[in-house]
Short mmCIF file of the C-alpha atoms (twelve columns), coordinates in Angstrom:
data_MODEL
# 
_entry.id   MODEL 
# 
loop_
_atom_site.group_PDB 
_atom_site.id 
_atom_site.type_symbol 
_atom_site.label_atom_id 
_atom_site.label_alt_id 
_atom_site.label_comp_id 
_atom_site.label_asym_id 
_atom_site.label_seq_id 
_atom_site.Cartn_x 
_atom_site.Cartn_y 
_atom_site.Cartn_z 
_atom_site.pdbx_PDB_model_num 
ATOM 1   C CA . UNK A 1   -18.553 6.325   -9.508 1 
ATOM 2   C CA . UNK A 2   -20.144 8.231   -6.617 1 
ATOM 3   C CA . UNK A 3   -18.288 9.326   -3.506 1 
ATOM 4   C CA . UNK A 4   -19.873 8.008   -0.312 1 
ATOM 5   C CA . UNK A 5   -19.407 9.940   2.936  1 
ATOM 6   C CA . UNK A 6   -19.067 7.677   5.956  1 
ATOM 7   C CA . UNK A 7   -19.567 8.962   9.470  1 
ATOM 8   C CA . UNK A 8   -16.414 7.158   10.531 1 
ATOM 9   C CA . UNK A 9   -13.835 6.583   7.836  1 
ATOM 10  C CA . UNK A 10  -11.350 3.759   8.412  1 
ATOM 11  C CA . UNK A 11  -8.495  1.977   6.694  1 
ATOM 12  C CA . UNK A 12  -6.102  -0.856  7.494  1 
ATOM 13  C CA . UNK A 13  -2.355  -0.899  6.969  1 
ATOM 14  C CA . UNK A 14  0.584   -3.178  7.748  1 
ATOM 15  C CA . UNK A 15  2.975   -2.103  10.498 1 
ATOM 16  C CA . UNK A 16  6.617   -3.168  10.135 1 
ATOM 17  C CA . UNK A 17  8.765   -3.262  13.300 1 
ATOM 18  C CA . UNK A 18  12.228  -4.550  12.463 1 
ATOM 19  C CA . UNK A 19  11.600  -7.938  10.799 1 
ATOM 20  C CA . UNK A 20  8.145   -8.440  12.336 1 
ATOM 21  C CA . UNK A 21  4.819   -7.083  11.235 1 
ATOM 22  C CA . UNK A 22  1.192   -6.806  12.274 1 
ATOM 23  C CA . UNK A 23  -1.898  -4.995  11.008 1 
ATOM 24  C CA . UNK A 24  -3.409  -1.815  12.402 1 
ATOM 25  C CA . UNK A 25  -6.939  -0.604  11.694 1 
ATOM 26  C CA . UNK A 26  -7.117  3.172   11.821 1 
ATOM 27  C CA . UNK A 27  -9.770  5.846   12.038 1 
ATOM 28  C CA . UNK A 28  -9.288  8.736   9.612  1 
ATOM 29  C CA . UNK A 29  -9.052  11.835  11.783 1 
ATOM 30  C CA . UNK A 30  -10.224 15.250  10.544 1 
ATOM 31  C CA . UNK A 31  -7.518  17.791  9.735  1 
ATOM 32  C CA . UNK A 32  -8.604  20.004  12.656 1 
ATOM 33  C CA . UNK A 33  -8.118  17.113  15.092 1 
ATOM 34  C CA . UNK A 34  -4.708  16.184  13.673 1 
ATOM 35  C CA . UNK A 35  -3.552  19.806  13.963 1 
ATOM 36  C CA . UNK A 36  -4.070  19.592  17.722 1 
ATOM 37  C CA . UNK A 37  -1.422  16.916  18.280 1 
ATOM 38  C CA . UNK A 38  2.210   17.738  19.071 1 
ATOM 39  C CA . UNK A 39  4.078   15.153  17.003 1 
ATOM 40  C CA . UNK A 40  7.416   16.396  18.376 1 
ATOM 41  C CA . UNK A 41  6.728   14.826  21.765 1 
ATOM 42  C CA . UNK A 42  6.242   11.194  22.748 1 
ATOM 43  C CA . UNK A 43  3.017   12.112  24.555 1 
ATOM 44  C CA . UNK A 44  1.648   13.911  21.483 1 
ATOM 45  C CA . UNK A 45  2.466   10.876  19.339 1 
ATOM 46  C CA . UNK A 46  0.748   8.575   21.853 1 
ATOM 47  C CA . UNK A 47  -2.324  10.851  21.951 1 
ATOM 48  C CA . UNK A 48  -2.564  10.773  18.148 1 
ATOM 49  C CA . UNK A 49  -2.260  6.994   18.020 1 
ATOM 50  C CA . UNK A 50  -4.800  6.494   20.823 1 
ATOM 51  C CA . UNK A 51  -7.267  8.583   18.811 1 
ATOM 52  C CA . UNK A 52  -6.555  6.956   15.454 1 
ATOM 53  C CA . UNK A 53  -6.112  3.241   16.223 1 
ATOM 54  C CA . UNK A 54  -9.360  1.269   16.206 1 
ATOM 55  C CA . UNK A 55  -7.925  -2.260  16.337 1 
ATOM 56  C CA . UNK A 56  -4.742  -4.305  15.978 1 
ATOM 57  C CA . UNK A 57  -4.296  -7.775  14.461 1 
ATOM 58  C CA . UNK A 58  -1.519  -10.363 14.504 1 
ATOM 59  C CA . UNK A 59  0.098   -9.211  17.753 1 
ATOM 60  C CA . UNK A 60  1.484   -12.214 19.615 1 
ATOM 61  C CA . UNK A 61  2.341   -12.694 23.271 1 
ATOM 62  C CA . UNK A 62  4.208   -15.336 25.234 1 
ATOM 63  C CA . UNK A 63  4.360   -18.658 23.423 1 
ATOM 64  C CA . UNK A 64  3.151   -16.983 20.228 1 
ATOM 65  C CA . UNK A 65  -0.399  -16.783 21.575 1 
ATOM 66  C CA . UNK A 66  -2.505  -14.162 19.752 1 
ATOM 67  C CA . UNK A 67  -3.325  -11.134 21.896 1 
ATOM 68  C CA . UNK A 68  -6.766  -9.557  21.701 1 
ATOM 69  C CA . UNK A 69  -6.835  -5.809  21.160 1 
ATOM 70  C CA . UNK A 70  -7.326  -3.815  24.329 1 
ATOM 71  C CA . UNK A 71  -6.459  -0.404  25.717 1 
ATOM 72  C CA . UNK A 72  -3.830  -2.109  27.887 1 
ATOM 73  C CA . UNK A 73  -2.175  -3.740  24.846 1 
ATOM 74  C CA . UNK A 74  -2.188  -0.433  22.980 1 
ATOM 75  C CA . UNK A 75  -0.568  1.373   25.925 1 
ATOM 76  C CA . UNK A 76  2.085   -1.328  26.186 1 
ATOM 77  C CA . UNK A 77  2.952   -0.949  22.499 1 
ATOM 78  C CA . UNK A 78  2.910   2.867   22.636 1 
ATOM 79  C CA . UNK A 79  5.565   2.714   25.351 1 
ATOM 80  C CA . UNK A 80  8.164   1.676   22.786 1 
ATOM 81  C CA . UNK A 81  9.435   4.415   20.487 1 
ATOM 82  C CA . UNK A 82  10.212  2.035   17.612 1 
ATOM 83  C CA . UNK A 83  6.662   0.652   17.646 1 
ATOM 84  C CA . UNK A 84  5.161   4.127   18.035 1 
ATOM 85  C CA . UNK A 85  7.103   5.467   15.048 1 
ATOM 86  C CA . UNK A 86  6.237   2.379   12.977 1 
ATOM 87  C CA . UNK A 87  2.543   2.942   13.738 1 
ATOM 88  C CA . UNK A 88  2.797   6.586   12.691 1 
ATOM 89  C CA . UNK A 89  4.567   5.645   9.432  1 
ATOM 90  C CA . UNK A 90  1.893   3.024   8.814  1 
ATOM 91  C CA . UNK A 91  -0.911  5.567   9.351  1 
ATOM 92  C CA . UNK A 92  0.648   8.043   6.917  1 
ATOM 93  C CA . UNK A 93  1.429   5.465   4.249  1 
ATOM 94  C CA . UNK A 94  -1.954  3.730   4.585  1 
ATOM 95  C CA . UNK A 95  -3.886  7.009   4.612  1 
ATOM 96  C CA . UNK A 96  -2.310  8.267   1.406  1 
ATOM 97  C CA . UNK A 97  -2.663  4.907   -0.316 1 
ATOM 98  C CA . UNK A 98  -6.334  4.724   0.713  1 
ATOM 99  C CA . UNK A 99  -6.858  8.338   -0.400 1 
ATOM 100 C CA . UNK A 100 -5.307  7.621   -3.799 1 
ATOM 101 C CA . UNK A 101 -7.663  4.670   -4.207 1 
ATOM 102 C CA . UNK A 102 -10.802 6.798   -3.719 1 
# 
């Protein structure tokens, strides 16, 4: 089987926050880009997630109404450390699972 290079590589992965979950669609970032983020700070984590998240699914608002992905929704979610860390775990797990499947 041939290996196809895509200009923008992506993968999807579930995100588990306590007993709830949703799906994140991520961009695969080059190693050089990832090296520029300071994962030891909340701002560095937010910067990484802003760069890597392309879309979110199954996020609900008031009255269980589905929320459309937007920069405002992403910023709201990134303001919570538990969600931020769950997104980072999801990226790592999904990236390595996608990589193993190639």
